PDB file of N, CA, C and O in Angstrom, chain B, residues numbered from 101:
ATOM      1  N   MET B 101     162.665 220.066  54.279  1.00  0.00           N
ATOM      2  CA  MET B 101     162.333 220.362  52.989  1.00  0.00           C
ATOM      3  C   MET B 101     161.760 218.967  52.327  1.00  0.00           C
ATOM      4  O   MET B 101     162.258 217.862  52.540  1.00  0.00           O
ATOM      5  N   LYS B 102     160.727 219.200  51.564  1.00  0.00           N
ATOM      6  CA  LYS B 102     160.140 218.055  50.916  1.00  0.00           C
ATOM      7  C   LYS B 102     160.916 217.322  49.680  1.00  0.00           C
ATOM      8  O   LYS B 102     161.596 217.972  48.886  1.00  0.00           O
ATOM      9  N   ASP B 103     160.779 216.138  49.607  1.00  0.00           N
ATOM     10  CA  ASP B 103     161.485 215.477  48.412  1.00  0.00           C
ATOM     11  C   ASP B 103     160.811 216.018  47.101  1.00  0.00           C
ATOM     12  O   ASP B 103     159.582 215.975  47.034  1.00  0.00           O
ATOM     13  N   PRO B 104     161.526 216.512  46.080  1.00  0.00           N
ATOM     14  CA  PRO B 104     160.750 216.984  44.991  1.00  0.00           C
ATOM     15  C   PRO B 104     160.062 215.839  44.151  1.00  0.00           C
ATOM     16  O   PRO B 104     159.071 216.074  43.460  1.00  0.00           O
ATOM     17  N   ASP B 105     160.622 214.615  44.242  1.00  0.00           N
ATOM     18  CA  ASP B 105     160.188 213.487  43.548  1.00  0.00           C
ATOM     19  C   ASP B 105     158.807 212.957  44.183  1.00  0.00           C
ATOM     20  O   ASP B 105     158.034 212.248  43.539  1.00  0.00           O
ATOM     21  N   ASN B 106     158.593 213.331  45.385  1.00  0.00           N
ATOM     22  CA  ASN B 106     157.340 212.784  45.999  1.00  0.00           C
ATOM     23  C   ASN B 106     156.493 213.945  46.477  1.00  0.00           C
ATOM     24  O   ASN B 106     156.348 214.189  47.675  1.00  0.00           O
ATOM     25  N   VAL B 107     155.955 214.633  45.537  1.00  0.00           N
ATOM     26  CA  VAL B 107     155.200 215.922  45.866  1.00  0.00           C
ATOM     27  C   VAL B 107     153.760 215.343  46.275  1.00  0.00           C
ATOM     28  O   VAL B 107     153.235 215.764  47.306  1.00  0.00           O
ATOM     29  N   PHE B 108     153.119 214.393  45.489  1.00  0.00           N
ATOM     30  CA  PHE B 108     151.751 213.990  45.899  1.00  0.00           C
ATOM     31  C   PHE B 108     151.795 212.659  46.509  1.00  0.00           C
ATOM     32  O   PHE B 108     152.643 211.795  46.291  1.00  0.00           O
ATOM     33  N   PRO B 109     150.739 212.586  47.334  1.00  0.00           N
ATOM     34  CA  PRO B 109     150.521 211.244  48.060  1.00  0.00           C
ATOM     35  C   PRO B 109     150.090 210.068  46.966  1.00  0.00           C
ATOM     36  O   PRO B 109     149.553 210.343  45.893  1.00  0.00           O
ATOM     37  N   PRO B 110     150.366 208.890  47.342  1.00  0.00           N
ATOM     38  CA  PRO B 110     150.160 207.683  46.368  1.00  0.00           C
ATOM     39  C   PRO B 110     148.538 207.685  45.959  1.00  0.00           C
ATOM     40  O   PRO B 110     148.153 207.406  44.823  1.00  0.00           O
ATOM     41  N   TRP B 111     147.735 208.007  46.952  1.00  0.00           N
ATOM     42  CA  TRP B 111     146.275 207.845  46.749  1.00  0.00           C
ATOM     43  C   TRP B 111     145.815 208.895  45.447  1.00  0.00           C
ATOM     44  O   TRP B 111     144.815 208.663  44.767  1.00  0.00           O
ATOM     45  N   VAL B 112     146.641 209.988  45.240  1.00  0.00           N
ATOM     46  CA  VAL B 112     146.234 210.911  44.199  1.00  0.00           C
ATOM     47  C   VAL B 112     146.449 210.203  42.770  1.00  0.00           C
ATOM     48  O   VAL B 112     145.658 210.378  41.842  1.00  0.00           O
ATOM     49  N   TRP B 113     147.556 209.412  42.680  1.00  0.00           N
ATOM     50  CA  TRP B 113     147.847 208.652  41.567  1.00  0.00           C
ATOM     51  C   TRP B 113     146.718 207.688  41.349  1.00  0.00           C
ATOM     52  O   TRP B 113     146.267 207.458  40.227  1.00  0.00           O
ATOM     53  N   ALA B 114     146.275 207.132  42.443  1.00  0.00           N
ATOM     54  CA  ALA B 114     145.179 206.067  42.246  1.00  0.00           C
ATOM     55  C   ALA B 114     143.940 206.577  41.728  1.00  0.00           C
ATOM     56  O   ALA B 114     143.207 205.943  40.969  1.00  0.00           O
ATOM     57  N   VAL B 115     143.687 207.933  42.226  1.00  0.00           N
ATOM     58  CA  VAL B 115     142.325 208.531  41.624  1.00  0.00           C
ATOM     59  C   VAL B 115     142.575 208.850  40.201  1.00  0.00           C
ATOM     60  O   VAL B 115     141.719 208.568  39.363  1.00  0.00           O
ATOM     61  N   TYR B 116     143.715 209.431  39.861  1.00  0.00           N
ATOM     62  CA  TYR B 116     143.993 209.689  38.490  1.00  0.00           C
ATOM     63  C   TYR B 116     143.831 208.415  37.524  1.00  0.00           C
ATOM     64  O   TYR B 116     143.307 208.481  36.412  1.00  0.00           O
ATOM     65  N   THR B 117     144.265 207.442  38.006  1.00  0.00           N
ATOM     66  CA  THR B 117     144.209 206.153  37.343  1.00  0.00           C
ATOM     67  C   THR B 117     142.747 205.787  37.074  1.00  0.00           C
ATOM     68  O   THR B 117     142.313 205.476  35.965  1.00  0.00           O
ATOM     69  N   LEU B 118     141.958 205.862  38.319  1.00  0.00           N
ATOM     70  CA  LEU B 118     140.445 205.513  38.137  1.00  0.00           C
ATOM     71  C   LEU B 118     139.789 206.287  37.208  1.00  0.00           C
ATOM     72  O   LEU B 118     138.970 205.755  36.458  1.00  0.00           O
ATOM     73  N   LEU B 119     140.060 207.637  37.136  1.00  0.00           N
ATOM     74  CA  LEU B 119     139.336 208.647  36.409  1.00  0.00           C
ATOM     75  C   LEU B 119     139.794 208.446  34.993  1.00  0.00           C
ATOM     76  O   LEU B 119     139.019 208.556  34.042  1.00  0.00           O
ATOM     77  N   PHE B 120     140.946 208.177  34.879  1.00  0.00           N
ATOM     78  CA  PHE B 120     141.382 207.930  33.404  1.00  0.00           C
ATOM     79  C   PHE B 120     140.825 206.663  32.696  1.00  0.00           C
ATOM     80  O   PHE B 120     140.567 206.597  31.494  1.00  0.00           O
ATOM     81  N   ALA B 121     140.664 205.605  33.661  1.00  0.00           N
ATOM     82  CA  ALA B 121     140.006 204.458  33.230  1.00  0.00           C
ATOM     83  C   ALA B 121     138.555 204.653  32.970  1.00  0.00           C
ATOM     84  O   ALA B 121     138.029 204.065  32.026  1.00  0.00           O
ATOM     85  N   LEU B 122     137.854 205.466  33.772  1.00  0.00           N
ATOM     86  CA  LEU B 122     136.414 205.794  33.430  1.00  0.00           C
ATOM     87  C   LEU B 122     136.322 206.757  32.271  1.00  0.00           C
ATOM     88  O   LEU B 122     135.175 206.897  31.847  1.00  0.00           O
ATOM     89  N   SER B 123     137.297 207.481  31.636  1.00  0.00           N
ATOM     90  CA  SER B 123     137.199 208.264  30.745  1.00  0.00           C
ATOM     91  C   SER B 123     137.196 207.507  29.234  1.00  0.00           C
ATOM     92  O   SER B 123     136.933 208.078  28.176  1.00  0.00           O
ATOM     93  N   ILE B 124     137.497 206.304  29.367  1.00  0.00           N
ATOM     94  CA  ILE B 124     137.519 205.344  28.184  1.00  0.00           C
ATOM     95  C   ILE B 124     136.380 204.485  28.527  1.00  0.00           C
ATOM     96  O   ILE B 124     136.449 203.681  29.457  1.00  0.00           O
ATOM     97  N   PRO B 125     135.280 204.641  27.763  1.00  0.00           N
ATOM     98  CA  PRO B 125     134.151 203.880  28.086  1.00  0.00           C
ATOM     99  C   PRO B 125     133.971 202.420  27.678  1.00  0.00           C
ATOM    100  O   PRO B 125     132.973 201.957  27.126  1.00  0.00           O
ATOM    101  N   TRP B 126     135.048 201.778  28.018  1.00  0.00           N
ATOM    102  CA  TRP B 126     135.151 200.150  27.581  1.00  0.00           C
ATOM    103  C   TRP B 126     134.245 199.405  28.486  1.00  0.00           C
ATOM    104  O   TRP B 126     133.897 198.261  28.195  1.00  0.00           O
ATOM    105  N   TYR B 127     133.872 199.954  29.495  1.00  0.00           N
ATOM    106  CA  TYR B 127     133.037 199.260  30.550  1.00  0.00           C
ATOM    107  C   TYR B 127     131.569 199.051  30.162  1.00  0.00           C
ATOM    108  O   TYR B 127     130.877 198.142  30.620  1.00  0.00           O
ATOM    109  N   LEU B 128     131.100 200.085  29.168  1.00  0.00           N
ATOM    110  CA  LEU B 128     129.688 200.042  28.898  1.00  0.00           C
ATOM    111  C   LEU B 128     129.316 198.721  28.026  1.00  0.00           C
ATOM    112  O   LEU B 128     130.125 198.288  27.206  1.00  0.00           O
ATOM    113  N   PRO B 129     128.196 198.171  28.216  1.00  0.00           N
ATOM    114  CA  PRO B 129     127.672 197.015  27.428  1.00  0.00           C
ATOM    115  C   PRO B 129     127.547 197.496  26.078  1.00  0.00           C
ATOM    116  O   PRO B 129     127.383 198.698  25.865  1.00  0.00           O
ATOM    117  N   ALA B 130     127.619 196.584  25.077  1.00  0.00           N
ATOM    118  CA  ALA B 130     127.546 196.952  23.605  1.00  0.00           C
ATOM    119  C   ALA B 130     126.109 197.365  23.425  1.00  0.00           C
ATOM    120  O   ALA B 130     125.880 198.158  22.512  1.00  0.00           O
ATOM    121  N   LYS B 131     125.006 196.895  24.245  1.00  0.00           N
ATOM    122  CA  LYS B 131     123.751 197.324  23.896  1.00  0.00           C
ATOM    123  C   LYS B 131     123.494 198.828  23.979  1.00  0.00           C
ATOM    124  O   LYS B 131     122.686 199.408  23.255  1.00  0.00           O
ATOM    125  N   LEU B 132     124.218 199.398  24.887  1.00  0.00           N
ATOM    126  CA  LEU B 132     123.988 200.877  25.086  1.00  0.00           C
ATOM    127  C   LEU B 132     124.851 201.737  24.170  1.00  0.00           C
ATOM    128  O   LEU B 132     124.899 202.956  24.337  1.00  0.00           O
ATOM    129  N   GLU B 133     125.490 201.162  23.267  1.00  0.00           N
ATOM    130  CA  GLU B 133     126.228 201.911  22.215  1.00  0.00           C
ATOM    131  C   GLU B 133     125.638 203.133  21.505  1.00  0.00           C
ATOM    132  O   GLU B 133     126.306 204.141  21.276  1.00  0.00           O
ATOM    133  N   MET B 134     124.485 203.005  21.205  1.00  0.00           N
ATOM    134  CA  MET B 134     123.817 204.129  20.648  1.00  0.00           C
ATOM    135  C   MET B 134     122.774 204.789  21.396  1.00  0.00           C
ATOM    136  O   MET B 134     122.036 205.576  20.802  1.00  0.00           O
ATOM    137  N   GLN B 135     122.628 204.570  22.596  1.00  0.00           N
ATOM    138  CA  GLN B 135     121.799 205.255  23.641  1.00  0.00           C
ATOM    139  C   GLN B 135     122.016 206.665  23.739  1.00  0.00           C
ATOM    140  O   GLN B 135     123.157 207.006  24.053  1.00  0.00           O
ATOM    141  N   LEU B 136     121.133 207.589  23.530  1.00  0.00           N
ATOM    142  CA  LEU B 136     121.310 209.003  23.472  1.00  0.00           C
ATOM    143  C   LEU B 136     121.076 209.644  24.601  1.00  0.00           C
ATOM    144  O   LEU B 136     120.092 209.260  25.233  1.00  0.00           O
ATOM    145  N   VAL B 137     121.802 210.656  25.108  1.00  0.00           N
ATOM    146  CA  VAL B 137     121.605 211.422  26.304  1.00  0.00           C
ATOM    147  C   VAL B 137     121.676 212.925  25.865  1.00  0.00           C
ATOM    148  O   VAL B 137     122.767 213.356  25.489  1.00  0.00           O
ATOM    149  N   MET B 138     120.659 213.691  25.886  1.00  0.00           N
ATOM    150  CA  MET B 138     120.644 214.984  25.373  1.00  0.00           C
ATOM    151  C   MET B 138     121.169 215.008  23.937  1.00  0.00           C
ATOM    152  O   MET B 138     121.849 215.962  23.560  1.00  0.00           O
ATOM    153  N   GLY B 139     120.912 214.113  23.223  1.00  0.00           N
ATOM    154  CA  GLY B 139     121.357 214.133  21.814  1.00  0.00           C
ATOM    155  C   GLY B 139     122.763 213.599  21.601  1.00  0.00           C
ATOM    156  O   GLY B 139     123.152 213.519  20.435  1.00  0.00           O
ATOM    157  N   LEU B 140     123.543 213.238  22.549  1.00  0.00           N
ATOM    158  CA  LEU B 140     124.925 212.665  22.420  1.00  0.00           C
ATOM    159  C   LEU B 140     124.930 211.166  22.921  1.00  0.00           C
ATOM    160  O   LEU B 140     124.325 210.824  23.937  1.00  0.00           O
ATOM    161  N   PRO B 141     125.593 210.377  22.202  1.00  0.00           N
ATOM    162  CA  PRO B 141     125.843 209.073  22.717  1.00  0.00           C
ATOM    163  C   PRO B 141     126.394 208.922  24.082  1.00  0.00           C
ATOM    164  O   PRO B 141     127.257 209.635  24.594  1.00  0.00           O
ATOM    165  N   LEU B 142     125.739 207.818  24.655  1.00  0.00           N
ATOM    166  CA  LEU B 142     126.097 207.554  26.194  1.00  0.00           C
ATOM    167  C   LEU B 142     127.481 207.445  26.440  1.00  0.00           C
ATOM    168  O   LEU B 142     127.921 207.838  27.520  1.00  0.00           O
ATOM    169  N   TRP B 143     128.289 206.924  25.510  1.00  0.00           N
ATOM    170  CA  TRP B 143     129.693 206.739  25.812  1.00  0.00           C
ATOM    171  C   TRP B 143     130.493 208.132  25.690  1.00  0.00           C
ATOM    172  O   TRP B 143     131.604 208.295  26.196  1.00  0.00           O
ATOM    173  N   LEU B 144     129.903 208.970  25.068  1.00  0.00           N
ATOM    174  CA  LEU B 144     130.642 210.306  24.971  1.00  0.00           C
ATOM    175  C   LEU B 144     130.301 211.150  26.182  1.00  0.00           C
ATOM    176  O   LEU B 144     131.189 211.836  26.687  1.00  0.00           O
ATOM    177  N   VAL B 145     129.040 211.146  26.696  1.00  0.00           N
ATOM    178  CA  VAL B 145     128.651 211.691  27.883  1.00  0.00           C
ATOM    179  C   VAL B 145     129.491 211.156  29.165  1.00  0.00           C
ATOM    180  O   VAL B 145     129.867 211.858  30.103  1.00  0.00           O
ATOM    181  N   SER B 146     129.685 209.889  29.018  1.00  0.00           N
ATOM    182  CA  SER B 146     130.481 209.432  30.110  1.00  0.00           C
ATOM    183  C   SER B 146     131.960 209.783  30.039  1.00  0.00           C
ATOM    184  O   SER B 146     132.641 209.960  31.049  1.00  0.00           O
ATOM    185  N   ALA B 147     132.412 209.873  28.819  1.00  0.00           N
ATOM    186  CA  ALA B 147     133.802 210.221  28.687  1.00  0.00           C
ATOM    187  C   ALA B 147     134.107 211.730  29.051  1.00  0.00           C
ATOM    188  O   ALA B 147     135.177 212.089  29.542  1.00  0.00           O
ATOM    189  N   ILE B 148     133.087 212.544  28.767  1.00  0.00           N
ATOM    190  CA  ILE B 148     133.210 213.981  29.027  1.00  0.00           C
ATOM    191  C   ILE B 148     133.234 214.288  30.437  1.00  0.00           C
ATOM    192  O   ILE B 148     133.958 215.103  31.009  1.00  0.00           O
ATOM    193  N   ALA B 149     132.185 213.391  31.012  1.00  0.00           N
ATOM    194  CA  ALA B 149     131.994 213.545  32.590  1.00  0.00           C
ATOM    195  C   ALA B 149     133.185 213.192  33.332  1.00  0.00           C
ATOM    196  O   ALA B 149     133.575 213.853  34.294  1.00  0.00           O
ATOM    197  N   ALA B 150     133.748 212.194  32.912  1.00  0.00           N
ATOM    198  CA  ALA B 150     135.088 211.685  33.605  1.00  0.00           C
ATOM    199  C   ALA B 150     136.290 212.629  33.356  1.00  0.00           C
ATOM    200  O   ALA B 150     137.129 212.829  34.234  1.00  0.00           O
ATOM    201  N   ILE B 151     136.345 213.197  32.143  1.00  0.00           N
ATOM    202  CA  ILE B 151     137.358 214.240  31.869  1.00  0.00           C
ATOM    203  C   ILE B 151     137.144 215.452  32.769  1.00  0.00           C
ATOM    204  O   ILE B 151     138.055 215.973  33.413  1.00  0.00           O
ATOM    205  N   PHE B 152     135.966 215.837  32.771  1.00  0.00           N
ATOM    206  CA  PHE B 152     135.501 217.028  33.730  1.00  0.00           C
ATOM    207  C   PHE B 152     135.868 216.776  35.067  1.00  0.00           C
ATOM    208  O   PHE B 152     136.389 217.661  35.746  1.00  0.00           O
ATOM    209  N   LEU B 153     135.626 215.571  35.536  1.00  0.00           N
ATOM    210  CA  LEU B 153     135.953 215.155  37.008  1.00  0.00           C
ATOM    211  C   LEU B 153     137.373 215.126  37.127  1.00  0.00           C
ATOM    212  O   LEU B 153     137.889 215.474  38.190  1.00  0.00           O
ATOM    213  N   MET B 154     138.145 214.708  36.047  1.00  0.00           N
ATOM    214  CA  MET B 154     139.787 214.852  36.207  1.00  0.00           C
ATOM    215  C   MET B 154     140.266 216.022  36.357  1.00  0.00           C
ATOM    216  O   MET B 154     141.195 216.251  37.133  1.00  0.00           O
ATOM    217  N   ALA B 155     139.582 217.088  35.493  1.00  0.00           N
ATOM    218  CA  ALA B 155     140.070 218.485  35.603  1.00  0.00           C
ATOM    219  C   ALA B 155     139.814 219.145  37.014  1.00  0.00           C
ATOM    220  O   ALA B 155     140.640 219.858  37.583  1.00  0.00           O
ATOM    221  N   CYS B 156     138.543 218.813  37.517  1.00  0.00           N
ATOM    222  CA  CYS B 156     138.228 219.351  38.788  1.00  0.00           C
ATOM    223  C   CYS B 156     139.225 218.819  39.898  1.00  0.00           C
ATOM    224  O   CYS B 156     139.698 219.549  40.769  1.00  0.00           O
ATOM    225  N   PHE B 157     139.481 217.521  39.776  1.00  0.00           N
ATOM    226  CA  PHE B 157     140.307 216.959  40.832  1.00  0.00           C
ATOM    227  C   PHE B 157     141.750 217.560  40.639  1.00  0.00           C
ATOM    228  O   PHE B 157     142.436 217.843  41.622  1.00  0.00           O
ATOM    229  N   SER B 158     142.233 217.763  39.240  1.00  0.00           N
ATOM    230  CA  SER B 158     143.619 218.226  39.181  1.00  0.00           C
ATOM    231  C   SER B 158     143.717 219.669  39.685  1.00  0.00           C
ATOM    232  O   SER B 158     144.752 220.024  40.250  1.00  0.00           O
ATOM    233  N   THR B 159     142.774 220.457  39.526  1.00  0.00           N
ATOM    234  CA  THR B 159     142.547 221.831  40.139  1.00  0.00           C
ATOM    235  C   THR B 159     142.789 221.669  41.599  1.00  0.00           C
ATOM    236  O   THR B 159     143.662 222.343  42.145  1.00  0.00           O
ATOM    237  N   TRP B 160     142.016 220.752  42.310  1.00  0.00           N
ATOM    238  CA  TRP B 160     141.905 220.686  43.693  1.00  0.00           C
ATOM    239  C   TRP B 160     143.403 220.254  44.235  1.00  0.00           C
ATOM    240  O   TRP B 160     143.882 220.741  45.259  1.00  0.00           O
ATOM    241  N   VAL B 161     144.084 219.275  43.416  1.00  0.00           N
ATOM    242  CA  VAL B 161     145.195 218.671  43.937  1.00  0.00           C
ATOM    243  C   VAL B 161     146.419 219.753  43.825  1.00  0.00           C
ATOM    244  O   VAL B 161     147.341 219.792  44.640  1.00  0.00           O
ATOM    245  N   ILE B 162     146.300 220.588  42.747  1.00  0.00           N
ATOM    246  CA  ILE B 162     147.268 221.542  42.470  1.00  0.00           C
ATOM    247  C   ILE B 162     147.157 222.665  43.643  1.00  0.00           C
ATOM    248  O   ILE B 162     148.126 223.185  44.196  1.00  0.00           O
ATOM    249  N   TYR B 163     145.768 222.942  43.921  1.00  0.00           N
ATOM    250  CA  TYR B 163     145.637 223.933  45.137  1.00  0.00           C
ATOM    251  C   TYR B 163     146.148 223.450  46.414  1.00  0.00           C
ATOM    252  O   TYR B 163     146.757 224.159  47.215  1.00  0.00           O
ATOM    253  N   LYS B 164     145.837 222.036  46.594  1.00  0.00           N
ATOM    254  CA  LYS B 164     146.045 221.629  47.971  1.00  0.00           C
ATOM    255  C   LYS B 164     147.545 221.223  48.217  1.00  0.00           C
ATOM    256  O   LYS B 164     148.120 221.557  49.253  1.00  0.00           O
ATOM    257  N   PHE B 165     148.125 220.531  47.282  1.00  0.00           N
ATOM    258  CA  PHE B 165     149.415 219.996  47.410  1.00  0.00           C
ATOM    259  C   PHE B 165     150.805 220.756  46.601  1.00  0.00           C
ATOM    260  O   PHE B 165     151.979 220.482  46.852  1.00  0.00           O
ATOM    261  N   TRP B 166     150.400 221.609  45.741  1.00  0.00           N
ATOM    262  CA  TRP B 166     151.625 221.939  44.980  1.00  0.00           C
ATOM    263  C   TRP B 166     151.971 223.425  45.441  1.00  0.00           C
ATOM    264  O   TRP B 166     151.623 224.432  44.825  1.00  0.00           O
ATOM    265  N   GLN B 167     152.713 223.402  46.625  1.00  0.00           N
ATOM    266  CA  GLN B 167     153.149 224.499  47.314  1.00  0.00           C
ATOM    267  C   GLN B 167     154.586 224.869  46.848  1.00  0.00           C
ATOM    268  O   GLN B 167     155.511 224.070  46.993  1.00  0.00           O
ATOM    269  N   GLU B 168     154.748 226.030  46.316  1.00  0.00           N
ATOM    270  CA  GLU B 168     156.000 226.568  45.902  1.00  0.00           C
ATOM    271  C   GLU B 168     156.675 227.208  47.122  1.00  0.00           C
ATOM    272  O   GLU B 168     156.022 227.885  47.915  1.00  0.00           O
ATOM    273  N   GLU B 169     158.085 226.970  47.274  1.00  0.00           N
ATOM    274  CA  GLU B 169     158.623 227.518  48.270  1.00  0.00           C
ATOM    275  C   GLU B 169     159.012 229.026  48.024  1.00  0.00           C
ATOM    276  O   GLU B 169     159.375 229.404  46.909  1.00  0.00           O
ATOM    277  N   ALA B 170     158.924 229.866  49.098  1.00  0.00           N
ATOM    278  CA  ALA B 170     159.248 231.407  48.817  1.00  0.00           C
ATOM    279  C   ALA B 170     160.837 231.551  48.451  1.00  0.00           C
ATOM    280  O   ALA B 170     161.797 231.125  49.092  1.00  0.00           O
ATOM    281  N   SER B 171     160.820 232.190  47.378  1.00  0.00           N
ATOM    282  CA  SER B 171     162.313 232.443  46.858  1.00  0.00           C
ATOM    283  C   SER B 171     162.998 233.510  47.824  1.00  0.00           C
ATOM    284  O   SER B 171     162.444 234.604  47.936  1.00  0.00           O
ATOM    285  N   VAL B 172     163.912 233.308  48.371  1.00  0.00           N
ATOM    286  CA  VAL B 172     164.708 234.220  49.155  1.00  0.00           C
ATOM    287  C   VAL B 172     165.931 234.478  48.663  1.00  0.00           C
ATOM    288  O   VAL B 172     166.698 233.529  48.502  1.00  0.00           O
ATOM    289  N   PRO B 173     166.324 235.748  48.346  1.00  0.00           N
ATOM    290  CA  PRO B 173     167.846 235.939  47.778  1.00  0.00           C
ATOM    291  C   PRO B 173     168.783 235.481  48.509  1.00  0.00           C
ATOM    292  O   PRO B 173     168.608 235.453  49.728  1.00  0.00           O
ATOM    293  N   GLU B 174     169.918 235.045  47.977  1.00  0.00           N
ATOM    294  CA  GLU B 174     171.058 234.263  48.599  1.00  0.00           C
ATOM    295  C   GLU B 174     171.828 235.214  49.451  1.00  0.00           C
ATOM    296  O   GLU B 174     172.443 234.853  50.454  1.00  0.00           O
ATOM    297  N   ASN B 175     171.763 236.624  48.951  1.00  0.00           N
ATOM    298  CA  ASN B 175     172.540 237.660  49.790  1.00  0.00           C
ATOM    299  C   ASN B 175     171.888 238.083  51.149  1.00  0.00           C
ATOM    300  O   ASN B 175     172.530 238.746  51.963  1.00  0.00           O
ATOM    301  N   PHE B 176     170.758 237.734  51.347  1.00  0.00           N
ATOM    302  CA  PHE B 176     169.969 237.965  52.549  1.00  0.00           C
ATOM    303  C   PHE B 176     170.572 237.416  53.678  1.00  0.00           C
ATOM    304  O   PHE B 176     170.033 237.523  54.779  1.00  0.00           O
TER     305      PHE B 176
END
């Protein structure tokens, strides 16, 4: 039986931390502040892309690692 506190491997949390850091566009130079991509500011496009990647990664992690144990009646 798996330890319920250790469901995900440590690298999963590292990827979440990286994606969360990318979702806050602090890393963009100030000169690119108002550069537009398809009518949207670059900082917004990068934040949306990071959040989309985080959602895709979350879906994959849940599918791959989140296994529920089959419930068996105690009287069986």
